N, C-alpha and C positions, 0 to 999 in steps of 0.2 A: 468266222461262221458260228461264232456263239450268240450273235446277234438274230440269226435265223432258227425257226424251229424244226427242230428235228434233221437239222444239215450238219454232218460231220466229214471234215477234211481229213484224208490220209496223205501226207507230204512223204515226198520220196527225198530224203536228205543227200547230200554229197557224201555222208558216211555209208548210206546205204549202197551208192554206189551201182547205177544203170548198167554199167558196164558187166555186172556181176550178172549171169544166168539165172540164179537164184531169186536176185532182187524183179529181174523181168518175170519169173514164173509167178512170184507172190501177187504181182500186179495184175497177171492175165486171171489167177485164180481169183482176186478179189470183184474181177468186172464178172465172172460167172457166178460168183456167190451173193453179190448184192444188186438187186433190182434196182435201175433207176441211176444208177452209178454213172456219173460224167468224168471225162479226164482232159485233163488241162496240162500241156506240158511247154516250159521255157528253160531250154536247156541252157549252159554255159556257154558264151558267146564270142568271148574274148579273143578267139584265135581266128575270128571271122572278121575282127573289126578293120576298118579301113586304115587305122593306124599301123597294122602289122607292115603295111607296105615300107612306112619309113623305118621300123623296125627290121627288118630285112637288109634295106639298104644301110643301115648304121651298124648292125650289129653282128653281120658277117655270115657265111655259110653255116658254122656251127648252129647259129640260131635257126636259120633258115632250116636246117635238118630237123632241130627238136621241135619247131613250129609245126612242120607235115607230119610228126609223130603225134602231136596231139591234137590236128585236125583230122587224122586217121581215128583216133577215140572219139572225135565228136561225130565224124559219119556213122560210126560203130552204133553212138546214142541215138542218133536219128534213125537209122535203121531199125533199133529197139523201139521207137516212139511208132514208127510205123505199122510194125507187128501189133502193138497195144491198140494203136488208133482203129486197126483194120478190125480188130475183134471187138472191141466197143462199139462201131458201127454196124457189125453184125446181129450185135443184140440190141441195135434202134437207140443207142445212147450217144449225148453229145459229146464231140470231140472239138477240142480248140488248141491251139499251137501259137506261141508267141516269140518273137525276135525282134530286136530294133529295126526299123525299114531299111537302114543303111546296111544291115549285116549280109555280107558275103555267103554266109552260110545256106541263102535261099536258093543258090544255085546248084547246091545236092542234088544230084538226079534222082535220087530214092522220094526225097520230099516234092520234088516238081511232078513226079507221077503220082505222088500219093495226093496231090492237092487238085491234079486234072482228074484223076478217076474218081475220086468221090464229091466233085464238084464243089469244092471248100470256097466259103464266100470270104474274102477280103473285107478287112476293117482297119483303117489307119486311126490311132488314138492320138493326141497331142498332149504331153506332158503339162503345158502350160494351161490347158484347160483343167488340169488338177491340182494348182496351184503349186506346180513344182518350180522352186528357185535355185539358183547356185549361191556360194557363199555370200555374195555380194547382195542378197536378195532380188536380184533380178529373174524375172520370168525364162525360164528354159523351154525350148521346143520340144525337146525330147519324143522323137516319133516311135512308136510301137506298132510292128504290123501283126496283126492277128488274122489267123484263119480259123475259121468257125465252120463246123460240119452244116448241111441244110438243114439237118433235124432240131437246128438250135436257132432258129430266128429269133428267139425272143432276145437271146444274148446278143445277136447282132443289132436288134434295134435299140439295146441297152448301151450299146458302144457305140454306136455311129456319132451321137450328138458329142461326144469327147473331142472336139477339133479346136483349134486354135481359135479364139474369138477376137484376136486383136487389129486393129485398122491396118488396113495393106500399107506396106513400108516400117512398119514397127521392127525394130531391132531386138532380137531375144538375147537374152546374156549368155556367154561361154561357159562351160563348165571350168571352174578354177584350178584343177589338177586333181590328184588320186582320191581323196575324202570326197569330192564332190560328184566324182565317178562311181567311187562307191556306193553314195548315197543312192543314185539313181537305179541301183540293181534291184531294188525291192520296188512293188508296187504300192502306190500311196493308198491309205486305206479306202478312199473313195472309190477308187479302180477294183479293190477287193470286193467292196460291198455291190459296185454296179457288175459285177461278173457273177457273183451269188444270186443277186435278184434276179438277173438274166437268165439264170440256170434253173431257180427253184421259186420266184416268184417272190 
């Protein structure tokens, strides 16, 4: 954000905890206080990854029970995002949300309703278009799904070109384990700049 004139990013960290009502109130107050504020959410998604089907079958009932508890927490965070997003939209500001394309959390009812009610626009971004590679320096596809409010079409148009440009039949690399997967949790710098330019010019 320092590359952009008069753009300040307020990050809600894990330590601040979106499950804490005080944190949600702080965000809602900021929306009312700062004209032109935009909201982007990318919540933890590990509990919704496809790998969890394997984990449930191999780790047993106790793991499945704990996973459901963590999924309930995730649903609570999604509901908080929906409340925050609705207030931001009432004030005419841009709202976006991102999870991996394959994330099963997209099936959460409140999120589906929010997308439909506000006619959110879908954009898919491919990691290889941003230079993402695995530990073997092979391009990885890593697909993100963004939903963007219709009042932020400049952001939509900025994200749309970020698709895989490899020839048909090209074999992308696979993630090589924990460190590879951890690396893909953060947005590449080019994606950050594209998002900020799409929001603020």
